[in-house]
Each structure stands twice: as C-alpha cells, then as structure tokens.
N, C-alpha and C positions, 0 to 999 in steps of 0.2 A: 638851506638858505636857496633862492633866487638860481639856479642853474641858467650862463648865458650860453648861446648857442656852443660855444666852445664846447660845453661842456659835454653835451651832446652826441658829437661829432664824431666817431671813429668806434660807437660803442652798436655792434651789429649782432644779431642773431636774438637766441633767445635757448634757453633754459628755464628733504626734511632727513636708561644705563641697569641700570641690572646691579644687582647683588644676590646673591643668591641666598646664603641662608645667616647669612651675620653682618652687622649695622656697626656703627662704629661712636665713639667719643671721637667727634669729629673724624676719627680715622676709623671706628669699627667698632672697640668693645663693649662703650658704655649700653648700647643699643641691645648688644648680646644681655649685657645684663640685668637690662632693665625690662628686657621682654624675655628672661632664658624659661620662665615659666610658661611658654607657650608651647617648648618641647615637647612631643610625644616620642613613646617607645615605640611607637611603628615609623616612626622618621626621623630619628636621631642624626642620619647622611644623607645628602642625595646624590644622585647616579653617579659615580664615577662614569662620567657617556666621554671626558675627555682621551682623545688616544695614548698611547702610549707606545714607549718606542721601544720597551722589552716589557714582556710579560709579566704580570706583579696584579697578584690580586688585593680588588679592594681591601679600607678596612672593615674589621668584623663589624656585624650590629650588635649592639648594645641596648640593654635595654634598662630603663630608669629601675632604681629600689624603690621600695615601696614610700619611707622616706623621703627621698629624692621625691618623687611623685606628688607626697603631701604638700613638700615646699611649694614644686611647681604650682600646683594646683592654687597655695595661698596666694604668691605673688603674682598669678596671672590677673587675679581679681584688680590690679594695682596697675602694674606696667603694662600687657600687651595693648596697644594701639585698639581702637576700634576703630571699624571702617568709615574712612572720610568720606568716601561717595568723590564726585568728581568734581569737587570745590566747590566752594560759595559762586555760584552765578547767580542768577536771576533766572526764574521758571521758563522752560521755552515750552509752549502748550500748541493747541492745534488751530491754526487760522479762522478768524471769523468771514465765513462762509459770504457775508456781504461784502466784503472789501475788498480789496485787489489780489488778495490771494488764489491762488490754485485749488486751494485745497487738499492739499496733500497733506496726511498726519504730518505731527512732529518727527515721529519713529523713522522716518521714511525724507526729513528735509534736502539732503542734500541726494534725491534721486528725480531727474529728471528725463523719464525717459523719450529715445526719438519716437517721433508717433502721436506722444499725448499734446492736446492743446495748453496752449501757456496766454494766460491773458494777461496784457499788458497795461491796461486801462479800465478800472471801473465802468458798471452800465450806468451809474449813476453820478456820472461825471457832472453835476451840473454846470450847465454852459460851455459845456465841450461836445466835442463829439463819441459816441461809445466808441469804448475802445478795441483794438483790433483782436482777431482771435487767428493764430495760426500756427503751424507745425512746423516743429523741427526738421531740416532737411537732413538728408544724409551725408555726413562728411565724410572725406576719405580718412581712414588709420594715420595719423601722425603721430605716431605716440615714438617717443626715441627708444629705440634699441638697447636692450643691457651691452653695458660693454664688454668686451672680449676676455673671459675668465673669469667672470662670476658668475654664478647660478644662483646667488642670493635672490629672494625675489621680492624684497624690500628695497633691491639697489636701486642706481639713481634712473632708470628706466620704469620701473614700477609706481615711483612716484608721479609720474605724468601719465600710468599706462591711463586712468578716468578721462582723460584729455582731448573730446570729442571734437574740441571747434581746430580754426586753421589759423587763427592769428598767433602772429609772432609778437607782436608789443612793438611800442613805439619805440627804438632804439635800448634794447633792451641786450645787455651783455653777456657772449654766449657761457661765459665760466660764473659758478656762485651754484645757490642751492634752487632746486626747482621743486615744484609741487602743486600737482590739480587741487583745485578749491574740492573737489568731490572725493579726494583722497582717502582711504579709514586706513589706518594700521593696522595692521592684524592683531602683534604682541605686543598686549599690555599688560606692562607691569607692575609692581606695586612697591612702594619704599619698604624698607628692613620691618620684616616680623618674624620672630623666630619659630618659626614651624620647624625647620630642620637645626636645630640647634646641636652640635655634640654636648654628648654628657662632660666632657672635658670641662668644655669651655663655658657649660653650666653649672657645673663648683665652681670651679675656677673666680668668676667671677660672680657670685652669689652676692659678697659683702657689698662690692661695690654696688650691687642693683638695690641693697638697702639703703644704703649713703647714698646713692642716686635719689630713690624714692622720700626721703627724708627731706634733701635739698630742693627737689623740686614740689614736694608741696611746701615749702615754707617760701619758696621763691612766687609763686603762685598764689596762694591763697591767705598768706600772709603779709606778707611785701606787695601783692596785687600786680606786680613783674611778670615778664615775658622770658621763661629760660633763654639765656644763651644760644641751650643747643636743648629743643624741644622734643623730645622723642616718644612722648604721649600721646602728641600733636601733631603728626609728620604733616609733610604738606605733599597732598596729594600727587600723583602725574597727569596730569593735563596736556595732550599732545598737539598743544596751541599755538606756541607762541612763535614770535618772527622778532625783527631787529626793534630794539627800543628806542626811543624818541628820547633824543635829550642830551646833553654836551657834558663832561666829565665835570660830577659835584654840585650839580645843579637839582637832581631830582631825574626821574626818570619814568616812563610811561610808555610800557609794550604793549605796542599792537603786534594781534595776532596773527597768523597766515591766511587767515580766512579773514581780517579784516577788522575783528574786534578790537577791541581796550580793554588789556585782561588784566593786566600787572602794573600796580602801580608803588611809586616808591618817591611818594615827596615825603613827607617827614624824613629825615636823614635816617637810614640805615635802615628802616622797618619798611614789612612788604606786605602790601595788600592783593591777595589774588582775587579781584572780582571782573565778572564782565559789566561793562554797564550799556543796555543794551539802546539806550538812548542815543551811543555816542556812533552816529552812522556817518556814509556818504549814500546821496541817492542821487540818482541820474533824470533827469524829464527832458525828452525830445518835442520837439516843435516842428510842424510839417504845414507851412502856410496860417500858422497861427491858431492850429490847433494841436493840441498835444496828443501826443500818437504814443509816447510810450514814458512808463512812470514807473523807477523801480530803485527800492533800497537795494544796495549793493553787498549785499549777506545773505548766506544761506538758513541763517535764523529763521524759528518761526516763532516768536515769543505770544506771552498771554497778554504784554501791554503795548501801547502803540498798537492796535488790532486793524486798527482804519488803514495802515500804513501797508503798499506791497512787496511783504518779503516773499523769501524762499526761492533768493536768485540760485539759477541752474548752475552749479559746479562744475557742470561734465564741460563746461564750455569760459571757465576762466580757470587762469594757473600764478604764482606768487613765487618770486626768485629773491630771492634775497645775497646780498654782498656788501656784507657790514662795512661802512655806515649808512648804506642806502638799498632799497629794498623798490621793488616794482612788482603790481599786480595788474596782471592784464585782461580786460575783460568781452569777450566779442558777445555781442548783443545779438538773439537769435531773432533772425527776419528782418534785421532794422540798417546793415551795410554800415553798421558802426563799429568800430572797437577803440576801447576806454585804456589805457594804458597809466595807471598812477602812480609816478615815481618820490617815494619817500626817501628825505635826504636831514640827516642830523650832522650835525657844523664837529666832526671830530678830523679835525684837522693836524700831522704830523709836526710836531716843532711847530706849533702853535697858542699860545697861552692864552690867548686872549679870546677867539670866536668859540675855541674847543671847552671851552667852560659855559656856555648858555644856553639856557632851558630852552631850547627851542626844539621844532623840527617841522619843515618844510614838507606839503604837498602838491606836485606839479602834475596837470591832468593835462595828458596831451590826447589829443579826439581828434579820430580817422574817419573820414566819410566816404565809404566805397561805393557809396553807391552817385545819380544822376540826379540829387534832387537839393536843394539846399536847406539847412536845418537849423533850428537854435537850440542850442543845447545849454543846458543848465545843469549846474553839478552844487547840490547844498549841501553844507557841512552842518549837522546836530550835535550838538553838545550839553550833558548835564553837568548843572553847578554840584560838584560833587560827587562821592560815587554810591549815592542814597542809602549807605547806612554809616552808623556813629557818633560822627560828629555830625553831620547834616540834619540827626533829627532833630536836635532846639530851634532849630529854620533863623530867619535873621539874613537869610542868603541873597543875596539882589544879583540883578546884571544892567547893564545899558550900554549902549552902542558907543562907538567913535571912529574917527576919523582923523588920520595924521598925516600929512603934507608937509614932505622935506625934500628939496634940491629933484624939486619935476616931477616925484616919485610919491604914490599915494598908499598909504595903505588904510583897509577898512573894516569896520567887524565890529564885534562884542566881546565887553567884560564881564568876566566873571567872577564874581564879588564871594570870596569866601573867608571869612573872617573870625573863624572860630579858633579860640587860643589852644594850647601855645603856639602856635605856625601858621597864623592867620598867611593867607595866600591869594593874589587874583590871574587867574586863566584869561588870555586870550583869544578868541578867536576868530580870525582873520584873513583877507584876502585883497590881492592886488588888482588895485582900480586902474586901467591901461583905457587908450582910448578906444581898446574893440572891445571891451567888457563892462559890465553893468554891474554893481555890488549892493543886494539887497538883503534886509532881516528881519528875524521876528524875536524881539527881546524878550516874551517868555514866554513858552508852556508847561502842560501838567506832564511830565515823561512817562508818568504812572497811569494815565488817560487813554483815551483811543485814538488820542492824536488826528481826531476829524478837522479838525481847525488849520492847522499846519499843512495836513495833507490837500485838503481843497484849494488852500491858499498856490502852493505852489502849480497845481494840477488846472488851476484856471487861466495863467499866463505865465507860466515858467521863472515868474519872479515873486517874490516875499513882499508882506505890505510894506516893512519899514517905519513903525511908530516910532516917534520920537519920544525921548524923555527914559528915566531909568525905570526899572521895574519896582514894583512894593514887594517890599521885603517879604520872602518864603516863612509859610507859617510852618510851628512845631507840627513834625510829621508829614508834611508836605514837600515835595519835591519840585524843584522849578529846572528849566532848561533854554537852552534858545536856541538859534539857527540861523547862519549865514550863507548865502547865497551867490553865484557866479555864474553869469548869463554872455553866452559870447556868438559870434555867427559861424557857422559848420558850411561854405560853401561844396558843392557839387565835387566830387573826389580832392576835397581838400581836407586842412586840417586845423584846429586850431588849440591853443594853450591857456587852460585857467591854471590860477597859483591861491592856493591857501598856506595859513601859519596855523601852528597852536604854538601858544608860549606862555610861561607857568612863569608868577615873578614871587619868589618866598624868601626874600633876603636876609631876613633875622629869622635863625633857628634856633632852636634847645635840643639839645638830648634829655633820654627820657628821666634824668635826674631834675632836669631843671634849676641846676647849679650856675650855669655863666650862657652869656649869648654870645653868638657865633654870626658872624656875615658872611655870606657866598663870596666864592671868589668874582662872579661876575657884576658882583655890584660896585666892583673896583672900577668897570667900566660903565653902568649903568644904574650908579646911584644905590641909596638904602632906604629910601624913603617907601620904598612897595606903589609907585606910580609908577613903574618901569616897563609895564604888558604892554601898553601901544610901542614904546621905541623898540622895545624886544622884536616886536612881528615887523614892524618896518625896517628894519635892519635886517630880518632875515628873508624877509622878501624882496626885497631891493639891494641888497651889495650882492656882486658879483661874488662867487668862487673863484679861488687862485685855479690856471688852469692844472696844476700837479694832481690837483683834488682827485683829479680821474683817475689817477693809481687805485689801484684796488687792496685794500686792505682783508686781512685774513677775516672771517665771520664771528672767529672767538675773542677779538677785541672788544663783541660786546660787553664784556662783564667790564672793561674800565669803565666804560658808563653807567650799565647796570649790575655793579656791583656793591649798591648799599652804597654808591661812592660821595664823599664829601670833598668837597676845593672852598677851603675857608681864607680869610683873614687872619692876617696872624697878631693880635695886640700889641703895642710896642709896652708894656708892662707883664706880658705873660713870659717874656724869656729871663730866667735866672741869670743875674749880671756876671755870679762866681763863674760858672761855662762859658757863659756867651766869650769872657774873656780870654780863654784858650780855645777857643776857635773861631778864627777870622772871618769867616766866609760864612756861621751860623745866621747873624743875624744880616745879613743882606741877602740872603737865598731863601731864608724863610719871608723878609717883609716883601720879596721882590716878586716872587713865584707864588706864596699862599701852602698853605698846610692841608696835604692831601690825604686823604684814608679811602679803603676800599676793604670791603669785607670778604674773609676767608671763603664764606660761603653766604648766598640770601639763608640758609637755613641755618649755617652756623656761622653764627652771630658777634664776630670780632674782629676790629679791624687791624690792618695791617698783621695779621699774622706772620710773623717772619717764615718758620719753614717752611712755610707754603709761597712763601713772595719770593726763596732762592728759586722756584721754579718759573713763578709768572713773570717778575722782573725781568726780563729780558726785552720783552712788549714794552713797558714801562722805559727803558734808559737807552730803548731804539728810534723812540717815537718822541715820547717826551723827557728829555732826559736831565731837566732841569727838574720836575716833578721825583724822578729818583732819586737825584742829590737831597733835594729837601726831607723827604723818607728817611732818608739816610741819617741825616742831619737830625732827625726826630727821634730813630732809632738811639742814635748816640747821647743824644740828651735822656731819657730812659734810660739807659745801662748804666749813667752813672750817678743815678738816683736809687735812693733804697727805698721802701717803704715796708717796715719790719711788724706791723698788724698779724698777727697771727690766725690762720684758717686751718677747717681740715680738708685735706685733697680726700678727694672720693675713691681714688682707686687704692692707694694704701690707706686711708685713716689716719695717717700723722697729721698732727699742726704744725706749720712752718709758716716762715712771712710771704707774705703776699710776694714782694719782691728785692731781691739783695742787691749791693752794688757790684759794680762790674761784671754782668752778665746780664746779656740782652735777654730782656722780654721774651715774652712767649708772642703776645700782642700788646698793640695801645689800648687798647679797651672795648668796652659792648656801647652799642648808641642806646640803649635803652639805661645806662647809666651816665658817667662822666668822663667818655675818652678820653686821653692825654693828660688827663689829669688822676684817673685811676687807672692802670693800665692790668695786665693779667686777666684780664676777664679769665680764661682758661682755669678752671678749678680741679682738674681731673687728677693731673699729675703736676707733682713741684718741681719745675723747667727747671729750676736752677742746679739740678742735677741732670740737664739733657746735656748729650757728647755733641750735638748737631749745632745749635742755635749759634754759641760763639763763634763757631767756624765758619758758618755759612755767610756771617759778619764781615768777617775777614775776607773771606772769597768773594764775594758781593764789592767791596768795597776796591780794592785792586782792580777788578774791573771794569767798574763804574769807571776808575781813573787812567784805565788802560780806551776806553770804547769814548770817554770824551775829554781826556787830555787835562782833564783839570787836576794842576799841581797843586795849587788852594786845596781843594779839598784832600786830597791824597794828605798835605802837612796835617790839615784841621782832623782827618781820622788817623794818624799815627798813634795819637798818646791811646786812644781807645783799643786800638787793636794790641796793645801791647799790653791793657791791663785787662781785655777778654783773653788772651793766649795765656794770660799769666794766671790766670782763673782755672783757666780749661787744662793747665800743667797736671793739677792733682790726679787727673782721672789715667796716667801714666803710672800705676800701679810701684812697677818692678823697675821701671827706669833703664827700659829698652829703648824707647825712642819710638813708643806707640802708643797710644792711650788704650783705654779697656773700657767695655760697656758693662753695665751695674747687676744683670741680669734681671731688668723687668726692661719694659719697652720707655726706653729713654731715649726717643729721637722721633723722626715726623710720623714716622711707622707706630703711631702708640697703642697700637694694641699687639703687635708684636714682636715677644720678649727677643732681646739680643745679649748673648754672657762675653765675655772676654774680647780680646782681639774680632773686629768685624771687619767684612769686606765693606760695607758701609760707610760706616763711622771712622773708620780707619783709614779710609781710603778720603775722605773729606780732612781727616786729620795731617794725612801727607800732602796735599793739597793746599792745606791755611799754611803749612812749615814752610815750602816751598814759595810760596805769595812774601812769606812774614823775611824771606832772602830776599827777595826783587825786590820789597819796599825799603828794608833794612838800608840796603847800598844804594837809594834814593834819596834818603832823607838823612845819608851820611854818618850811619850807626855801624860804623865796623865790630865792637863791640858784640851788638845783636845780630848783626848778620852773622858773626862767625860761631854765636851761640846756637842760632839755627840750625845752621849749616852744619853742626853736629849730631843735631834730634834728626834732622833731616836724613843722612848716613845709616844712623842706626836704624829708625823708624821703617825704613826702606828695606833693609834687611830683614827686621824683625816679620813686616809686613808681608814678605814673598815666601820667608819662611813659616811663618805660619798659617798662609792662607793658601797660597797657590797652592793646586792639586794638580798641574799638565792641561786641564782644559779652560781652566777659570779659577777666579778666587772664592772658597767656601763663603757660604751665609756669614758663621763665627765659630769660635771655638769651644763652644759648650759640649758636652757629653751625648746630647739629645742626635736621635738620627738627621735633625733636620736642619742639624749644623753643616750640611753640605748640598743642602737646597741650593740650584741657581738662579740668585737674583738678580730680577732686569734692573735694578737700580746701584747695579756694584761698580760700576765707571762713572758715577756722579763727579766724583774729585778728577777724574781725566777731563771730564767735558765742561768744567769748567775753569781748568789749566786753558784748555786747547780754544778758548772762548776768549781767554785772555792773552794770548800770543804766545803761553807758554805751553810745557807738555812734552816737547818734542828738541833732540838735537840737544845741544848745552843742557837747557831746562827739561831734559826729558826725568818726569820720576819716577813713572809706571814703564816698565818696560815696553816697549809697542809690540813685539809679536804676541807677549802674553795680553795686551791689551785688543788687540784685533781677535786673537783666538777666545777670548771669552766674549766678544759681540757675537761672533759666528757660531758660537754654542747656545748664545741667551737667544740667536736667533732662529736656531736649529732648535732647543725646544721648547723654550718660555713664548716664541713666536707659531713657529708652523705646525709646533705638536702641541697646540692648543689650540681646540674650535675652528681644526682645520686649518689655522693660518689666517683667518678671517676677521679675528675681535683685537690684535694689537699684542700686547704682550702682557703676559699674565705676571703677578709680582714674583711669586716662588715656584720652582717646578724641580721636582725630585729627578735623582737623576737616572732615574728608572721612567721617567717621561709621565709620571702621574703630578697635577698642581698639589702644590706642599699645603696642606688643608689640618696643619699644626696650631695656625690662627686665625682669629677672624679677618686677616687684610692679606694672609700668604696667598690667598688664592682670588683675591683679588685683581682686576684690571684698573689700576691709576689712570685715566686719561692726561693727565698732566706729567706723569712720570715718561709714559711712551711717547710722547714726544720729545720729553729730553733723550730719553732713549734713542729714539730715530737721530735727533743731531748728533750725539755723540756719532752714530755710523758714519753719518757723512764728512764728520770730523778726522774720522781714520780711514775715508778711502770706499766706503760699506754703502753708496750713495743708491743703490738699488734695495739695497736692503732695508735701509732708512725708509724709503718709501714706502716699499711692501708693509712695513711693519707700522706707520703712522695710517696709512690708507687704511686699515683694519680698525681703527679709533674712529675715524671722521665717518666710515657708513653703519659704523655699528651704533655711533651717537643720533648722528643728522637724517640716515636714510632708512634704518632697520626700526628704531626705538623709538623713533617722532620724538627729541628730545634737542630738537631746534630751539637754541638762545636759551637752554637753561642745563648746557652739558656737566654732568654732575662729576662729583671727587671719583665714585667706582661704580664699576658693574662687577658681576661675576657671570659664565660662561650662561645661568639661566635664572629667567626668574624675577631676579631683583636689582635694584639700583641704590646706589646713596649716594646724599646729599646734593640734591638738584642746583644748578645754579655756582660752579664751582671758580675759584680764584685758579687754582694752578694749570688747569691748562691755556692758557696763555704762553705759555712754555712752548706752544709752536713757532713763535718768532726767535725760540735758539734754532729753529731748524734755517730759519730765513739766512739769520747771522753766518750759521757753518756754512753754508751754501754759498755767501759774499766770502767768505775769507777762503772756501775753497776755489773759489775763481779768482781771487788777486793772488793766492797762491800760485795757482796754473800759469798768470799771466808773467809771474817775474822770472829771469833768467836763474840757471837750476843753481847758477854760486850764491845766489843769495838767497836761496832754501835753506833753512834751516840750524841757522846762525844763533838762535835765539833773540831774546829781548834786549833790546839796547835800554841803557838807562834816561834816556829820554824820551817824550811823549812821541807818540806815534800818530801822526794824522793819518793815516790809512783808514783805521778802524772809522775815526772822529768821521771822514765824508763817506763812508760804506751804510752808515747808521745812519745818515742824516736824508739818504734819499735811495730806502728799502723799496724795491722792483717786485 
C-alpha cells in the first residue's frame, strides 16, 4: 500500500536446509521407504563428524545382503527421484549482440568486472543519441564486516561481500535480511534422496515403500491427481526467493531477491515454481530530451525479449527483506542515480480487512546525486498468465483502465485470464499525480524479441497508450502488457513513482471441484470479478496506519504464502446440531471467515494440527480472531466422524478415516475438498496418536488466556472433556501417565516411542493441569477433583520413570536410544508458561528439573552439535553423538528450535535461548539460501526436507516469552509466582495486541 511520509521517517541505514540422509512422511520416513533402494553398501552411514563430549566409536559400517541388494535395485527403478534440475524456468541464453546488452555469456551473467565497458543504450536507438560507454569507477570497500564470534563464510557479512556500490538506499532499515544481487551461495543442497540410508531403516520401511508406490501410482496415473506429499517429484532447491506479495488467503506471488517473479499460488494451495521472464521493471533516464540510459533491472540474460538490455550488474545492487516489506537498492553506475524499490504487502496485525487483500505495492524512490535535471521513467511489464498450462488454449486479453476516487487516480492495465475453474483478472497499475505521467502498452508478445516495446520507451521515455482492449490471444501465443510512470528528477533531488499489482480471483474451487467458495476480501470488494481496479486504487491511495512501521519477523511470510485461504462461510454450511452447543461458533465464523494454511508447500494438508501447535503463536498474537475461527473449525471436525475405511501406508491396516471425539490430523487437501473431507494424511491412523487431543486442550486454554474470551472457553469446554476422555485409554496401567504405543504415534511420525515418554507424557501432564484450571473456571468441581487426582499420580510417575538426574529420558523402551536427550522434552512446560501457569501454585514439573534439562539440551543438542552454530538437533546421545536410531532423531526442526528457545527464555535462560535460535536463523537465511522457504528440517550436512513449512512460525513464541518476562520483571516481588486467577487476565491481551 502507498506509504505516507510518516511511514518513511525513522527508518535509517541499511543491510539470505538440510537433511542428511533421510526424509519423511511429512516428518521423515515415507521418503526413506520410497527411496530406500538408493542406498548402497559403501554409503550406508554418513560420517559421524559432529563433536562428542566423550569418546565413542561411530556405528560400524554394514553391508547389504545379496537379497536386500536385489530388492533395492528393483525398488530404485520406481522410488528414486530423478534429478529435477534447477526448477521450471524459462531458458536463459546469451544476449543478442545486436541489442543493448554487453555480450556477457549467460554463465557469467552476474559478473561485471570493474574496468569493463558497460553499454547503456543501443547504438541503433533510432531518433536518439547513441548510448554512452563508460567504465565502472573503483569504489571503496563498503562491505559489512562479519559479526564478532562468527567465522561462518556464509554469515551476514558474506551475503554483502560482493557489493561494490556506495549507495545505502532511501531510508532502508538497518535490521533485516540483506544480500547483494551478485551473491552466489557456495553450498548447494538437495532434497532427500536415500544415498545414505542405514540398513535398519531400509528394512524397517520396505513394506511402507511398496504401499506408497501403489498409492502414488493410483493417485497420479488413475485419479490424475497430485499426491499430498509427492516424494517422486520433490521440489528442487532454488536459492532465489524473497518476500511474497499478497495478503492472507487471497493467493500469493513471490518476488525473488534478484527481482524475478518466480513462485505463484493463485489456485488455492497449489504452487507453480516458474520464473516469468516478461515480468520486469525497467528504468529509463533522459537528459535534455535524450535517452542516456535504459536498463532492465534484472541480472538475467534470457533467450526471449532479446532486444531489451538485460544483464544488470548485480555488484551494484542489494536486496533487503523485513517481511511484509522488502527493499531493492540499485546504484546506476556512471549516472549518479540511485533507485530504491520498496515492496509492501498489507499484512497488518489485528486488521481483518486489509490483511486479506490480494495486492502488493512497489514504491520507487529515485535519488539524483548529480547536478543535472533528469526525466526518469519506470516501466512495469507483466505477462498475462505464466506461459504454461492453462495459458495454452488462448482467449486471454488485456485492456487499459483509469479509476478516480476522492481526488486520487489509479491508472493501468487489466490482464484478463478467464480460464476455468478459477478465472481471475490481474491489474498492473500506477498512481497518477500532478508530478507524474502514466502511459501503457496494452499488448505485446512476451516470447518475441520485444523490439517494438523497447524502442517505444527508448524514444521518449513513455509508451504509446493505445485505446481499447486487445484482441484475445491465439492458441499457443502469449500476451503481455506494460505500464510506465514518468517523473521529473531535479538536480540533487528526489522523486517518487508508485505501482501496484492486484489480482481478483473472488470465486474458487478446490481440486475436487465440488463446492464454490468466496475469498475473504470479497466481503469488502464484491464477488463479481471486477474488483481489480478498486483493489489497485485502494492499495495505492490509502494511507497506512502509523504503527505499521513496527517490524515483523520474516517468518511471517508463511501466514500469507502457506497456500493460505481465507473464505466466507455459507450460512447453510454449519450443522445446526453442533452450532447449538457452541454459542459463538456461528458469529465467529461468519464475521471472521474460515482460515486455512498448509502444513508446508510440499506437504499439502490444511491446518495440520500437531504442527499448528507450534505455529499458532503467530496467529493468536497477531490475528487472534483467526486463531479462534480455526479452533472452532477443529472442534466441529472433532465431533464428526467418517467411517469410510482405508488402508494406512505405514501399518497396512484398514481403519476409518475419522473417528468421533478425536482431533483430526488436518482439515484436508486443497486438491480434494477440504473441510468436507478431513484427514488427507494416510500414513498413520492418527486416531491413536497421543499428542493431537492434548495439543487441542493446551491451545484452547492458551487462547483463552491470551484473549480473555470466556465465551470461547465455555464453547470449547465440552469438546475438551470429550477428547480427554478419548485420551484416557492410553493410560493402560492407571498410574496417571499415558503410554506411547511402540510406533511413531505423535508429530515425530518417523521416531518410534514406547511406553511413558518425555514428549507425550509432558504434554499429557500439562493438559491435565489445564483441565484442572478450566474445570474451576467452568464451575465443574467434580471434574476438577478428578483431574487433580490424575495430575498428582501422573507427576509422581513421570518423575520416577523418566527423570535421570540431568534430563527426562526420551521414553521407557529397552532400546539404547531410550536415554536420548530430546530437544523438545519440555514442550508441556513451554505451553504452561505461555498460559500463565507452570510455576508457584500451578507448578507441574519441578522448576530445578526444567532448568537443568534445558541446560543439558543446550550443552549437548546445541553446543555439541555442529559447533553450536546450527540450532538444536532433535536427539542427542548422552555420549555426545546425534541419535541416528530413526529418520528424524538427527534432524534439526526449525520450528522446534524456536519453541525450545522460547522455553529457555521463560525459564530465565535468555542468552542460551537466543544462541540456540540464532543458529537456525543463520543456517537457513544466510548459509543455505533458504530465505522465504524455511524448511521443516535439515541435518548437519548435505540435505534439507520439506521447503516452506508451517512450524517455524513458532518464533513468535519467543516474542511472547520476552513480553511475559518483561511484565514479570516489572511486577512487585510480592505479586510474582501466585498462580493464575480464575478470571481473564487483561495483561497478556495488551501485550499480544502490540508486539514490539
């Protein structure tokens, strides 16, 4: 959205995983099974390179038997993913020597060595003066130094090490993620392939692999659908992504840090990874009526649009991201001109209108450091569609528009894309002011040389602006358009040019095409499909609130770019028999809509609840009504059942899709019919998972505590009673503590857990403690007495069976890994403290034990792993070697690390918490080039798993912990540690309403 002057003041100064040898069914083991055949005798175990706290030999190398080798060879034909290359992008070739380029080969497209001549305008620029040829001047080394204590070659200083310019940009903030456009990441990781799968895991998951193959074949070849987790066609790593455009639930378009439009989620929940070459910004400078410089602001050198001047020198430009905003700074060598493009998306905490809008704004601030006046033009070109798939039949068309309201004018092009089932209109627009001129070209061929468009701009810095709509595109022929804004740039002065990009896809259908939904923004802009001009005008001409200046962490990108949908709820879609028992259900869903986001862009399930447990902190702190809406949806699904029987891939058993009074794993697959058909996850029968019901109870109470909504608590109380009653059956010996079932029956769905366990046992005790509190608030004395008794017995059993003097053992199995140090062992305590419990009168776990366990985790899982620079490994053996007993135990889960860091902060270990979290941030954003695609997991070397994942939103739990720590420190000593009162506490509400 257009930013007023107040939005620019005060922002001074300026500044981008890994899996080892296993991958997962969502969290690990499907990929092992599906790719197990790729394992070879010579590479069954990776090198045990992590430091040890005590000498211990690594596991001996084993060899496949002849039989296993034959089976592996056979399976490899089907399961091993082919090398998918760098992704689906348009071919980049060598510049045509007849155009404006420098002739630099494509393989050296970011190389612009000092001293080499750069041609700014073509020699055959008809009607204009021939282009200048100048040398790059040597500039002082202004590269930021590495921060003290870090020797990692890919740290924040190294991301800017290639930058040779002096420009800092126009009011770019000093904090955020910054990278030079010429930077190349040295480390190139790949998605999981099973080159190094251990023999034990190979054998363990062989049956799973066969069942997955059969399921995958039926899904893709018979049903012609995309698997919700596709391990045969993994998304390859592309180290290119930047801040996505678009609000929550209206679709997203990601613009890479080099300026490319490269990741598209317009159809709900379905991603297309494709760089569209025609989607570019181009600058034109004119002095005294003559064009002296014209350049596409892209380092690419494509094989199309060859008449354009490509190959921007990346050494004189940098990108800076602080979601939901981003800045790109271009120093134009030899011109004394600096461009700063500020990209804005309307993600506004506690705003339920603007945050839903499918728009993005680009504010260009142009600074002239020279003594001559200039005319500056910025052209924004955009292809109608992506150039593949549903573009091919043709019928696409463009038309100009101009909308004036309240003295403000937005002018540009509408790109109509009428292809079913989800037609849309894209609007490329600019703000027309008294100081600017807006022109356009309605249509051109984006697959041609682009000569006509380039010469049109070159001639006078403007476009011809033909009237009327274009003719519809022919089959197989592309169509694009462009909008140009021109302004005056005085000597030693500055001017501003503003663009917007909006897309109007009001009516959507998911993959099953069974039901029509309307996106949330249609409540404000209508459902007729003609809102693109109004969206553009609103984005460009409405001032932002002053508090929008408060920075949000970059991980929030996933709330918009997580395949997110935000839908209007039809009146007749809520079952009367369930609505009657929940007084606020209908008002909440009808006022705030239905919200869904994917577990990950590669793990395509909406509102995966065991993962949302971690991610939910961002939602409840910033858009609490959406969190409550999601909780009501989950409660509805809990009370329903689907007794359709299906085979589960891990066990091979037949069981119902969904049983009543158990929390579903997810709300469904966008390629099917989410909300109507839940539990897209077919790996385990999650009705027997031990964590889902507990996580619902814990989130309900935390949400009540942070919002103070007593009506919500009353509505959820019967559901909490029902799911806890379902959970009781897992306490088989009636000692007050549940037992895991000897398989991976919780969010770590590739890590077997047997008997009482630190993770699920801790969640259970925390949930029981919360039930005690809720029973008191709801006046249910008998229930309170019941759960108080269970809590006392369970606490004694938990400490007796699991506490070993330094930490809580992983589980109670007879296997050696039962004594592993699990980084997530204090998850129950984490949620208790986030909910105002867990100390003083409401203490569940002895505080000295919690602090000791966290210190042990920091010593072993953090500092003894990868030199303490990569976060916390999930499991660590007590002799200082990562636990490799499963496909997940030696992974680092980014979202778990942020939750662990929050727990450390809650317990007064603030320094340790930040050290732990910083390792993850630097690994993902600075070393591995995984910006705006934070994965679920990575290992110490070689690989990552599941790009663009939900769980890392748990970083907002750190913010909550800091705020609670600050409030506690500001209280009188006499008020501390007195437990929770029976009424709503307004303190947390105030804190979460204004995150700092």
